C-alpha positions in Angstrom: 0.0 0.0 0.0 2.9 2.3 0.7 4.0 2.0 -3.0 0.6 3.2 -4.1 0.7 6.1 -1.7 4.2 6.9 -3.0 3.0 6.8 -6.6 0.0 9.1 -5.7 2.4 11.6 -4.0 4.7 11.5 -7.1 1.7 12.1 -9.4 0.5 15.0 -7.2 3.9 16.6 -7.1 4.2 16.2 -10.8 0.8 17.9 -11.4 1.7 20.6 -9.0 5.0 21.3 -10.7 3.3 21.2 -14.1 0.7 23.6 -13.0 3.2 26.1 -11.5 5.3 25.9 -14.6 2.3 26.5 -16.9 1.2 29.4 -14.8 4.7 31.0 -14.8 5.0 30.5 -18.5 1.6 31.9 -19.2 2.1 35.0 -17.0 5.6 35.6 -18.6 4.2 35.3 -22.1 1.3 37.6 -21.3 3.5 40.2 -19.6 5.9 40.3 -22.6 3.1 40.5 -25.2 2.5 44.0 -26.7 -1.0 44.5 -25.2 -2.6 47.1 -22.9 -2.7 46.5 -19.2 -6.4 45.7 -19.2 -6.0 43.2 -22.0 -3.1 41.6 -20.2 -5.0 41.4 -16.9 -8.0 39.8 -18.7 -5.7 37.3 -20.4 -4.0 36.4 -17.0 -7.5 36.0 -15.4 -8.6 33.7 -18.3 -5.4 31.7 -18.1 -5.6 31.3 -14.3 -9.3 30.2 -14.5 -8.3 27.7 -17.1 -5.4 26.4 -15.0 -7.7 26.1 -12.0 -10.3 24.0 -13.9 -7.5 21.7 -15.2 -6.1 21.3 -11.7 -9.5 20.5 -10.3 -10.1 18.0 -13.0 -6.8 16.3 -12.4 -7.4 16.2 -8.7 -10.8 14.7 -9.2 -9.3 12.0 -11.5 -6.6 11.2 -9.0 -9.2 11.0 -6.2 -11.3 8.6 -8.3 -8.2 6.5 -9.0 -7.4 6.4 -5.3 -11.0 5.4 -4.5 -10.7 2.6 -7.1 -7.4 1.5 -5.6 -8.9 1.3 -2.1 -11.9 -0.7 -3.4 -9.7 -3.2 -5.2 -7.4 -3.5 -2.2 -10.4 -4.2 0.1 -11.7 -6.9 -2.4 -8.2 -8.6 -2.5 -7.9 -8.4 1.3 -11.4 -10.0 1.7 -10.6 -12.8 -0.8 -7.3 -13.5 0.9 -8.9 -13.5 4.3 -11.4 -16.1 3.1 -8.7 -18.3 1.6 -6.6 -18.1 4.8 -9.6 -19.0 6.9 -10.3 -22.0 4.6 -6.7 -23.2 4.9 -6.9 -22.9 8.7 -10.2 -24.8 8.8 -8.7 -27.5 6.6 -5.7 -27.8 8.9 -8.0 -28.1 11.9 -10.0 -30.8 10.2 -6.9 -32.7 9.3 -5.6 -32.6 12.9 -9.0 -33.7 14.2 -9.2 -36.5 11.7 -5.7 -37.6 12.6 -6.6 -37.6 16.3 -9.7 -39.6 15.6 -7.8 -42.3 13.7 -5.4 -42.8 16.6 -2.5 -43.2 14.2 0.7 -43.4 16.2 3.1 -40.7 15.5 6.6 -41.9 14.7 9.3 -39.4 15.8 12.5 -39.5 13.9 15.8 -39.3 15.7 18.0 -36.4 14.8 21.3 -37.5 13.3 
């Protein structure tokens, strides 16, 4: 599970870095463009809103992926729990059957 958490952290860090880089690049391009101050501010606002929407979408997708991962992990855990319990029960039955048969146990001497 720690590997999945680590992968999620890497993905979040990557998205955060990409978002900051995109924002810095967009602001730099807008500030260097030959436009009036009002046009530049409007362009910055549009770019920031667009970036916010993209970040929200990416976070939503990551959240859904995390939810799917938790669901699958729970299913695997439950399946494994059932299999382990079946193995324990089979072992108990084998011991009980062995005790019913009164088969003498032969111990081997160590060499």
